[in-house]
ROBAKE-162804 format. One record per residue (C-alpha): x, y, z. Coordinates in nm, 3 decimals. Layout:
BEGIN
R        px        py        pz
R         X         Y         Z
...
% end
This chain:
BEGIN
R        px        py        pz
R    -1.915     3.747    -1.450
R    -2.263     3.738    -1.601
R    -2.104     3.811    -1.940
R    -1.881     3.507    -1.897
R    -2.179     3.286    -1.804
R    -2.377     3.411    -2.106
R    -2.097     3.369    -2.358
R    -2.028     3.740    -2.411
R    -1.676     3.683    -2.273
R    -1.481     3.381    -2.398
R    -1.140     3.225    -2.335
R    -0.892     3.259    -2.625
R    -0.699     2.949    -2.724
R    -0.370     3.104    -2.610
R    -0.495     3.088    -2.250
R    -0.385     2.802    -2.024
R    -0.644     2.578    -1.860
R    -0.797     2.656    -1.524
R    -0.530     2.557    -1.269
R    -0.635     2.708    -0.938
R    -0.687     2.479    -0.639
R    -0.970     2.511    -0.386
R    -0.753     2.707    -0.136
R    -0.686     2.965    -0.411
R    -1.061     3.015    -0.456
R    -1.102     3.050    -0.081
R    -0.823     3.310    -0.062
R    -0.976     3.515    -0.345
R    -1.303     3.548    -0.155
R    -1.119     3.629     0.166
R    -0.935     3.911    -0.013
R    -1.259     4.050    -0.156
R    -1.427     4.029     0.185
R    -1.142     4.224     0.344
R    -1.129     4.481     0.066
R    -0.783     4.380    -0.055
R    -0.693     4.456    -0.419
R    -0.719     4.149    -0.642
R    -0.584     4.291    -0.968
R    -0.747     4.405    -1.290
R    -0.915     4.205    -1.566
R    -0.784     4.245    -1.921
R    -1.024     4.195    -2.212
R    -0.943     4.193    -2.583
R    -1.182     4.351    -2.831
R    -1.126     4.257    -3.195
R    -1.303     4.215    -3.529
R    -1.095     3.905    -3.601
R    -1.239     3.555    -3.578
R    -1.013     3.430    -3.301
R    -1.004     3.063    -3.198
R    -1.125     3.017    -2.844
R    -1.143     2.725    -2.606
R    -1.422     2.580    -2.400
R    -1.451     2.768    -2.074
R    -1.456     2.593    -1.737
R    -1.810     2.727    -1.690
R    -2.129     2.635    -1.873
R    -2.200     2.926    -2.109
R    -2.577     2.902    -2.150
R    -2.652     3.118    -2.454
R    -2.373     3.215    -2.689
R    -2.371     3.580    -2.782
R    -2.478     3.669    -3.134
R    -2.236     3.962    -3.118
R    -1.859     3.947    -3.146
R    -1.744     3.831    -2.800
R    -1.474     3.983    -2.586
R    -1.171     3.764    -2.518
R    -1.042     3.729    -2.162
R    -0.664     3.776    -2.167
R    -0.596     3.809    -1.794
R    -0.824     3.708    -1.505
R    -0.950     3.365    -1.611
R    -0.869     3.204    -1.277
R    -1.035     3.482    -1.075
R    -1.343     3.527    -1.293
R    -1.405     3.153    -1.327
R    -1.370     3.104    -0.952
R    -1.623     3.380    -0.884
R    -1.868     3.226    -1.131
R    -1.832     2.877    -0.981
R    -1.923     3.000    -0.634
R    -2.189     3.249    -0.748
R    -2.359     2.995    -0.975
R    -2.247     2.647    -0.855
R    -2.447     2.478    -1.130
R    -2.230     2.655    -1.391
R    -1.921     2.443    -1.316
R    -1.859     2.258    -1.642
R    -1.747     1.926    -1.490
R    -2.045     1.913    -1.253
R    -1.829     1.889    -0.939
R    -1.938     2.170    -0.711
R    -1.703     2.407    -0.534
R    -1.828     2.393    -0.175
R    -1.704     2.716    -0.019
R    -1.844     2.805     0.325
R    -1.831     3.116     0.543
R    -1.788     3.073     0.918
R    -1.997     3.353     1.070
R    -1.826     3.304     1.407
R    -1.469     3.362     1.287
R    -1.521     3.546     0.955
R    -1.321     3.275     0.779
R    -1.384     3.119     0.438
R    -1.353     2.740     0.457
R    -1.321     2.450     0.214
R    -1.511     2.213     0.445
R    -1.432     1.853     0.523
R    -1.710     1.595     0.541
R    -1.739     1.657     0.915
R    -1.742     2.036     0.878
R    -2.027     2.020     0.623
R    -2.255     1.920     0.910
R    -2.183     2.247     1.092
R    -2.490     2.472     1.036
R    -2.288     2.788     1.105
R    -2.063     2.723     0.806
R    -2.290     2.898     0.554
R    -2.255     2.822     0.178
R    -2.110     3.134     0.016
R    -2.325     3.077    -0.292
R    -2.632     3.129    -0.069
R    -2.499     3.456     0.069
R    -2.414     3.597    -0.274
R    -2.766     3.576    -0.414
R    -2.951     3.899    -0.489
R    -3.244     3.887    -0.248
R    -3.110     3.663     0.026
R    -3.287     3.701     0.363
R    -3.006     3.681     0.618
R    -3.228     3.637     0.921
R    -3.384     3.330     0.758
R    -3.038     3.186     0.695
R    -2.956     3.217     1.065
R    -3.291     3.080     1.175
R    -3.240     2.773     0.953
R    -2.897     2.734     1.115
R    -3.066     2.716     1.455
R    -2.980     3.069     1.571
R    -3.286     3.240     1.733
R    -3.360     3.613     1.713
R    -3.264     3.663     2.077
R    -2.918     3.511     2.034
R    -2.662     3.778     2.139
R    -2.464     3.714     1.819
R    -2.762     3.742     1.582
R    -2.705     4.103     1.480
R    -2.326     4.076     1.444
R    -2.352     3.758     1.236
R    -2.615     3.920     1.014
R    -2.376     4.210     0.943
R    -2.101     3.966     0.853
R    -2.325     3.786     0.604
R    -2.425     4.122     0.453
R    -2.056     4.199     0.411
R    -2.014     3.873     0.215
R    -2.308     3.970    -0.004
R    -2.149     4.310    -0.069
R    -1.869     4.133    -0.256
R    -2.116     4.154    -0.548
R    -2.053     4.528    -0.559
R    -1.674     4.518    -0.524
R    -1.514     4.742    -0.788
R    -1.246     4.575    -1.001
R    -1.074     4.756    -1.287
R    -1.152     4.614    -1.632
R    -0.912     4.712    -1.910
R    -1.026     4.656    -2.268
R    -0.748     4.637    -2.526
R    -0.851     4.686    -2.888
R    -0.643     4.535    -3.169
R    -0.693     4.337    -3.489
R    -0.333     4.212    -3.487
R    -0.337     3.859    -3.344
R     0.042     3.831    -3.319
R     0.058     4.158    -3.129
R    -0.197     4.035    -2.876
R    -0.020     3.698    -2.845
R     0.301     3.886    -2.763
R     0.114     4.101    -2.510
R    -0.026     3.789    -2.346
R     0.318     3.620    -2.337
R     0.470     3.923    -2.165
R     0.180     3.949    -1.922
R     0.219     3.587    -1.810
R     0.596     3.563    -1.826
R     0.714     3.357    -1.531
R     0.386     3.380    -1.346
R     0.576     3.443    -1.021
R     0.442     3.660    -0.740
R     0.669     3.915    -0.578
R     0.786     3.812    -0.232
R     0.881     4.038     0.055
R     1.241     3.959    -0.036
R     1.191     4.096    -0.387
R     1.045     4.416    -0.245
R     1.333     4.459     0.002
R     1.588     4.400    -0.276
R     1.419     4.667    -0.485
R     1.417     4.911    -0.192
R     1.787     4.846    -0.123
R     1.868     4.902    -0.490
R     1.692     5.239    -0.479
R     1.928     5.349    -0.200
R     2.249     5.176    -0.313
R     2.339     5.257    -0.673
R     2.514     4.931    -0.763
R     2.327     4.722    -0.509
R     2.100     4.522    -0.735
R     2.382     4.429    -0.976
R     2.606     4.334    -0.685
R     2.341     4.115    -0.520
R     2.229     3.954    -0.849
R     2.591     3.873    -0.933
R     2.633     3.687    -0.604
R     2.307     3.498    -0.652
R     2.437     3.389    -0.993
R     2.755     3.268    -0.819
R     2.539     3.063    -0.581
R     2.346     2.912    -0.873
R     2.670     2.826    -1.051
R     2.786     2.638    -0.742
R     2.450     2.451    -0.722
R     2.365     2.626    -0.399
R     2.100     2.878    -0.499
R     1.927     3.034    -0.198
R     1.607     3.235    -0.196
R     1.625     3.605    -0.126
R     1.437     3.577     0.202
R     1.708     3.362     0.366
R     1.994     3.574     0.233
R     1.827     3.894     0.352
R     1.767     3.747     0.699
R     2.140     3.679     0.728
R     2.223     4.026     0.595
R     1.986     4.187     0.844
R     2.140     3.994     1.134
R     2.489     4.099     1.024
R     2.370     4.460     0.991
R     2.249     4.448     1.351
R     1.880     4.500     1.269
R     1.764     4.147     1.360
R     1.629     3.870     1.140
R     1.321     4.071     1.031
R     1.484     4.184     0.708
R     1.221     4.448     0.638
R     1.419     4.663     0.885
R     1.701     4.683     0.631
R     1.507     4.947     0.445
R     1.464     5.166     0.752
R     1.590     5.522     0.728
R     1.864     5.457     0.985
R     2.042     5.204     0.758
R     2.270     5.405     0.530
R     2.413     5.311     0.191
R     2.752     5.251     0.354
R     2.591     5.019     0.614
R     2.411     4.825     0.342
R     2.733     4.777     0.145
R     2.922     4.659     0.454
R     2.643     4.421     0.559
R     2.630     4.273     0.209
R     3.008     4.218     0.203
R     2.978     4.033     0.535
R     2.684     3.833     0.396
R     2.881     3.711     0.093
R     3.178     3.618     0.312
R     2.961     3.437     0.568
R     2.768     3.241     0.305
R     3.086     3.127     0.131
R     3.209     2.991     0.464
R     2.875     2.823     0.532
R     2.834     2.662     0.190
R     3.186     2.522     0.199
R     3.105     2.377     0.541
R     2.771     2.229     0.428
R     2.926     2.073     0.119
R     3.249     1.953     0.274
R     3.167     1.867     0.634
R     2.797     1.780     0.600
R     2.804     1.616     0.253
R     2.513     1.834     0.137
R     2.585     1.863    -0.236
R     2.329     2.131    -0.330
R     2.079     2.361    -0.168
R     1.777     2.152    -0.278
R     1.885     1.882    -0.033
R     1.836     2.123     0.260
R     1.500     2.106     0.435
R     1.502     2.488     0.451
R     1.742     2.751     0.313
R     1.739     2.907     0.661
R     1.955     2.617     0.783
R     2.252     2.796     0.622
R     2.219     3.100     0.848
R     2.351     2.965     1.181
R     2.667     2.813     1.023
R     2.716     3.138     0.832
R     2.685     3.352     1.147
R     2.909     3.126     1.353
R     3.182     3.094     1.091
R     3.172     3.467     1.020
R     3.204     3.535     1.392
R     3.503     3.294     1.410
R     3.672     3.413     1.086
R     3.608     3.073     0.931
R     3.789     2.881     1.209
R     3.637     2.617     1.436
R     3.799     2.469     1.743
R     3.871     2.093     1.769
R     3.543     1.899     1.789
R     3.323     2.195     1.694
R     3.288     2.093     1.329
R     3.120     1.769     1.439
R     2.890     1.958     1.677
R     2.792     2.210     1.411
R     2.731     1.927     1.164
R     2.507     1.760     1.419
R     2.314     2.086     1.458
R     2.261     2.111     1.079
R     2.122     1.757     1.061
R     1.905     1.812     1.370
R     1.760     2.138     1.237
R     1.677     1.957     0.913
R     1.533     1.644     1.074
R     1.286     1.825     1.299
R     1.193     2.111     1.060
R     1.334     2.368     1.300
R     1.243     2.661     1.076
R     0.887     2.563     0.991
R     0.751     2.826     1.235
R     0.873     3.150     1.399
R     1.176     3.174     1.171
R     1.281     3.528     1.262
R     1.234     3.478     1.636
R     1.443     3.163     1.635
R     1.721     3.322     1.429
R     1.731     3.627     1.657
R     1.773     3.402     1.962
R     2.042     3.193     1.791
R     2.232     3.503     1.685
R     2.234     3.617     2.050
R     2.364     3.277     2.159
R     2.648     3.285     1.906
R     2.756     3.626     2.034
R     2.723     3.546     2.404
R     2.828     3.182     2.449
R     3.128     2.967     2.369
R     3.230     2.604     2.356
R     3.010     2.310     2.445
R     2.753     2.531     2.619
R     2.679     2.710     2.293
R     2.631     2.392     2.092
R     2.431     2.220     2.366
R     2.183     2.509     2.364
R     2.167     2.528     1.983
R     2.101     2.154     1.967
R     1.836     2.173     2.238
R     1.653     2.440     2.045
R     1.679     2.254     1.713
R     1.546     1.934     1.872
R     1.208     2.100     1.922
R     0.973     1.897     2.141
R     1.215     1.607     2.179
R     1.457     1.562     2.466
R     1.814     1.619     2.350
R     1.932     1.258     2.357
R     1.606     1.078     2.278
R     1.664     0.814     2.009
R     1.439     0.805     1.706
R     1.192     0.517     1.723
R     1.101     0.310     1.414
R     0.748     0.441     1.466
R     0.882     0.790     1.385
R     0.935     0.672     1.028
R     0.579     0.554     0.973
R     0.382     0.759     0.719
R     0.696     0.949     0.620
R     0.755     0.987     0.246
R     1.010     1.125     0.000
R     0.901     1.480     0.088
R     1.000     1.442     0.454
R     1.335     1.574     0.584
R     1.424     1.222     0.700
R     1.444     1.122     0.332
R     1.695     1.398     0.261
R     1.904     1.290     0.559
R     1.900     0.930     0.440
R     2.024     1.051     0.101
R     2.306     1.237     0.276
R     2.386     0.921     0.474
R     2.403     0.721     0.150
R     2.644     0.975    -0.002
R     2.857     0.985     0.315
R     2.869     0.607     0.325
R     2.972     0.595    -0.042
R     2.679     0.373    -0.132
R     2.723     0.211    -0.473
R     2.473     0.147    -0.747
R     2.319    -0.200    -0.739
R     2.402    -0.284    -1.102
R     2.721    -0.092    -1.186
R     2.888    -0.116    -0.841
R     3.002     0.245    -0.892
R     2.961     0.497    -0.611
R     2.646     0.701    -0.657
R     2.710     1.063    -0.750
R     2.473     1.348    -0.685
R     2.556     1.522    -1.012
R     2.688     1.272    -1.268
R     2.782     1.368    -1.623
R     2.611     1.059    -1.766
R     2.233     1.108    -1.767
R     2.175     0.737    -1.712
R     2.362     0.762    -1.382
R     2.127     1.026    -1.239
R     2.006     0.918    -0.897
R     1.642     0.819    -0.862
R     1.458     0.687    -0.563
R     1.341     0.335    -0.627
R     1.051     0.145    -0.472
R     1.219    -0.167    -0.334
R     0.887    -0.348    -0.372
R     0.774    -0.204    -0.710
R     0.457    -0.001    -0.699
R     0.295    -0.210    -0.971
R     0.323    -0.520    -0.751
R     0.205    -0.380    -0.419
R    -0.047    -0.102    -0.487
R    -0.337    -0.342    -0.538
R    -0.269    -0.528    -0.213
R    -0.128    -0.271     0.030
R    -0.211     0.091     0.115
R    -0.022     0.376    -0.047
R     0.090     0.488     0.300
R     0.292     0.165     0.314
R     0.435     0.119    -0.035
R     0.518     0.489    -0.082
R     0.683     0.526     0.260
R     1.052     0.582     0.332
R     1.099     0.219     0.430
R     1.026     0.113     0.071
R     1.262     0.360    -0.100
R     1.627     0.322    -0.205
R     1.873     0.528    -0.411
R     1.982     0.382    -0.746
R     2.053     0.514    -1.094
R     1.778     0.556    -1.349
R     1.942     0.292    -1.566
R     1.931     0.036    -1.286
R     1.574     0.132    -1.200
R     1.466     0.046    -1.554
R     1.654    -0.282    -1.538
R     1.473    -0.387    -1.220
R     1.139    -0.278    -1.365
R     0.848    -0.440    -1.181
R     1.029    -0.746    -1.045
R     0.987    -0.831    -0.678
R     1.288    -0.819    -0.443
R     1.284    -1.198    -0.416
R     1.350    -1.207    -0.792
R     1.613    -0.934    -0.837
R     1.797    -0.904    -0.505
R     1.971    -1.239    -0.548
R     2.159    -1.077    -0.840
R     2.289    -0.790    -0.623
R     2.602    -0.808    -0.408
R     2.523    -0.841    -0.037
R     2.733    -0.537     0.052
R     2.535    -0.322    -0.195
R     2.213    -0.404    -0.014
R     2.373    -0.342     0.326
R     2.487     0.005     0.212
R     2.122     0.100     0.172
R     2.004    -0.076     0.485
R     1.803    -0.356     0.321
R     1.707    -0.635     0.567
R     1.932    -0.928     0.487
R     1.674    -1.202     0.555
R     1.558    -1.332     0.211
R     1.227    -1.446     0.356
R     1.133    -1.077     0.402
R     1.171    -1.015     0.027
R     0.848    -1.191    -0.070
R     0.522    -1.009    -0.137
R     0.333    -1.168     0.152
R     0.600    -1.047     0.398
R     0.593    -0.684     0.278
R     0.467    -0.539     0.613
R     0.741    -0.734     0.796
R     1.000    -0.599     0.551
R     0.887    -0.242     0.620
R     0.900    -0.295     0.997
R     1.249    -0.444     0.980
R     1.379    -0.170     0.753
R     1.231     0.105     0.969
R     1.441    -0.027     1.256
R     1.755    -0.010     1.041
R     1.673     0.337     0.905
R     1.593     0.473     1.250
R     1.943     0.386     1.366
R     2.099     0.531     1.050
R     1.930     0.858     1.138
R     2.020     0.822     1.506
R     2.387     0.787     1.414
R     2.371     1.086     1.180
R     2.201     1.297     1.450
R     2.440     1.189     1.726
R     2.160     1.013     1.914
R     2.170     0.679     2.097
R     2.076     0.370     1.898
R     1.714     0.264     1.919
R     1.656     0.002     2.185
R     1.310    -0.154     2.202
R     1.347    -0.185     2.579
R     1.398     0.187     2.644
R     1.106     0.428     2.662
R     1.168     0.748     2.469
R     1.106     1.085     2.628
R     1.003     1.426     2.505
R     1.022     1.763     2.672
R     0.655     1.809     2.586
R     0.698     2.164     2.459
R     0.903     2.389     2.235
R     1.178     2.594     2.399
R     1.123     2.969     2.417
R     1.402     3.221     2.373
R     1.522     3.236     2.732
R     1.386     2.932     2.913
R     1.272     2.577     2.860
R     0.912     2.491     2.930
R     0.927     2.249     3.221
R     0.629     2.023     3.270
R     0.491     1.931     3.606
R     0.715     1.657     3.742
R     0.433     1.548     3.971
R     0.204     1.462     3.681
R     0.078     1.106     3.720
R     0.212     0.831     3.501
R    -0.001     0.662     3.239
R    -0.276     0.447     3.388
R    -0.311     0.176     3.127
R    -0.655     0.049     3.224
R    -0.807     0.397     3.243
R    -0.657     0.501     2.909
R    -0.777     0.180     2.747
R    -1.128     0.240     2.876
R    -1.135     0.594     2.735
R    -0.983     0.500     2.400
R    -1.204     0.493     2.088
R    -1.095     0.351     1.753
R    -0.929     0.689     1.675
R    -0.781     0.745     2.022
R    -0.883     0.923     2.340
R    -1.116     1.211     2.257
R    -0.969     1.542     2.376
R    -1.047     1.906     2.314
R    -0.910     2.252     2.382
R    -1.082     2.590     2.406
R    -0.861     2.879     2.302
R    -0.972     3.236     2.232
R    -1.333     3.116     2.248
R    -1.279     2.846     1.984
R    -1.310     2.477     2.050
R    -1.073     2.237     1.876
R    -1.139     1.862     1.891
R    -0.864     1.603     1.857
R    -0.763     1.245     1.939
R    -0.474     1.145     2.165
R    -0.292     0.812     2.146
R    -0.160     0.745     2.500
R     0.097     0.495     2.377
R     0.270     0.704     2.110
R     0.161     1.044     2.256
R     0.057     1.146     1.904
R    -0.226     1.399     1.881
R    -0.439     1.416     1.565
R    -0.645     1.726     1.489
R    -0.884     1.619     1.215
R    -1.012     1.963     1.115
R    -1.007     2.329     1.205
R    -0.717     2.534     1.344
R    -0.392     2.334     1.354
R    -0.531     2.052     1.138
R    -0.271     1.774     1.126
R    -0.084     1.509     1.326
R     0.170     1.595     1.597
R     0.423     1.386     1.788
R     0.336     1.540     2.127
R     0.041     1.717     2.291
R     0.253     2.032     2.318
R     0.332     2.025     1.948
R    -0.042     2.011     1.873
R    -0.110     2.290     2.123
R     0.152     2.513     1.960
R    -0.008     2.453     1.620
R    -0.354     2.551     1.745
R    -0.232     2.869     1.913
R    -0.029     2.970     1.607
R    -0.324     2.907     1.374
R    -0.568     3.114     1.579
R    -0.333     3.385     1.703
R    -0.014     3.390     1.491
R     0.118     3.713     1.642
R     0.207     3.582     1.988
R     0.454     3.332     2.126
R     0.265     3.002     2.074
R     0.453     2.788     2.325
R     0.212     2.585     2.538
R     0.233     2.289     2.773
R     0.011     2.037     2.595
R    -0.067     1.833     2.907
R    -0.251     2.129     3.057
R    -0.378     2.268     2.724
R    -0.590     1.967     2.625
R    -0.888     1.831     2.820
R    -1.006     1.468     2.812
R    -1.357     1.509     2.675
R    -1.509     1.210     2.855
R    -1.387     1.308     3.204
R    -1.342     1.686     3.183
R    -0.995     1.647     3.337
R    -0.670     1.779     3.193
R    -0.478     1.546     2.965
R    -0.205     1.503     3.226
R    -0.456     1.292     3.423
R    -0.386     1.000     3.186
R    -0.027     1.090     3.105
% end
């Protein structure tokens, strides 16, 4: 690292630029702290005059000797230098990496977290003669604090990163083309091995033709535009082999070659059933439209169990489950546990009872028949599952392009007919007046061809929509009132379109239409494998005056203490949304229970995180549980 800072190690021109993000730097230090291997560095020694590029660190005094060229390890070595010598960062923007002595976590702090004296700058702890007791004293921790000694040891452990041994390989060659080829091979693909890759390799070691057989099927999936990652396929295979969704069990000694072959045959059969169902019944044209590849597993299991035959009405119920699992990101957490429970249901239940339970589970924190509210579409963008469902709805409704009047196709032969999402109010016209959260939201997006998008260019709806057939606009749920198409009515346009889109999604999900006069309900918690969390029916109803009195500009201040850690948040009593601004579970959640689950999972990911949010959170101002203002 010192050699890099002093110009004795340089970056050859064949290297890419520095591309790591701040979380990557944080994870590197966490690995070093825990003693995990972080790979070797590869240097090139040569007598050639090799072109090199400016490093991302300030190299103070160039070496008078022939430098060494860094072939592999630029991201790691540069990250270490930035934190060790913050002033060396070439662009002048410091990497602020902190160490939380209480939790032994490395943190990229927010503005609020920077005020926390117990988040110690890592650059301070890495210096040669740092006095750890002085660091704690400056942080307000006295000598007699019961944690003083333990926290000192943790800071010493951070400092010991300086002495971490990393292999350095020096390759000597005066053949530039040879080294360029070496570098190309070294960086080919740049993809890390997943657990799925490792399991595939282990299966191949036990089953002679296994890897060729599995790769051939994956190629078949790609050819049908339904490529699935190895993790999802292996979870299905493991379930069919009877070892549960934790696919690592497939490589256990008790699973023979014959069992692997049989499970794989069942996996291929089940996935063919499922993909035909997803394409034909659900109008999902390719795997990229799915919110998660794991959504294929329940249809695959069910259709395999039924030999590809569904009873009257079950296709519609299974389709509803697929859309529901997508809409509410069913597989964003606890994937294996959920799949294990669903596999048990498919084996043990039949008829409407089976689908009612599958739908309840996929609905997450929502009650089964609770309509989506237009508010649910606020601050939702093209990356949200709702957007993918709206695309499916447009395909199912045979929406037509606004200029050609030809039905939009997911995979057209003509490149000009490729579907793009279009800002109804063009970005160039609204970004100076309205927030990005508004103009980039779902309510301002429509599906048209690239050719039509160019034709519309930056014109406002009031200018171009008069040229489009009324039925074309209706197919994509555009408010029909022309007065909403003007720039000054943009917020009203978004509000009106959110109402229309909410009911498009409600219809797709088999939910009631949104009615402004009906209060929506939630279960308040995620279902566990065998029972539904039932909240206290005696909890008082919302007391408007009390909630209003407690409410700040961000909401009612609440907090939770879990495993000795305090997490602060804000609760909106009208929408029931909880916002955690920083720390474990950072994010925004539709219910208190959803936020509680996130906190528990972040702090203790190895246990069932289900929690009743009304009794998990405390109103900071009163010290009472959140249910007191429910």
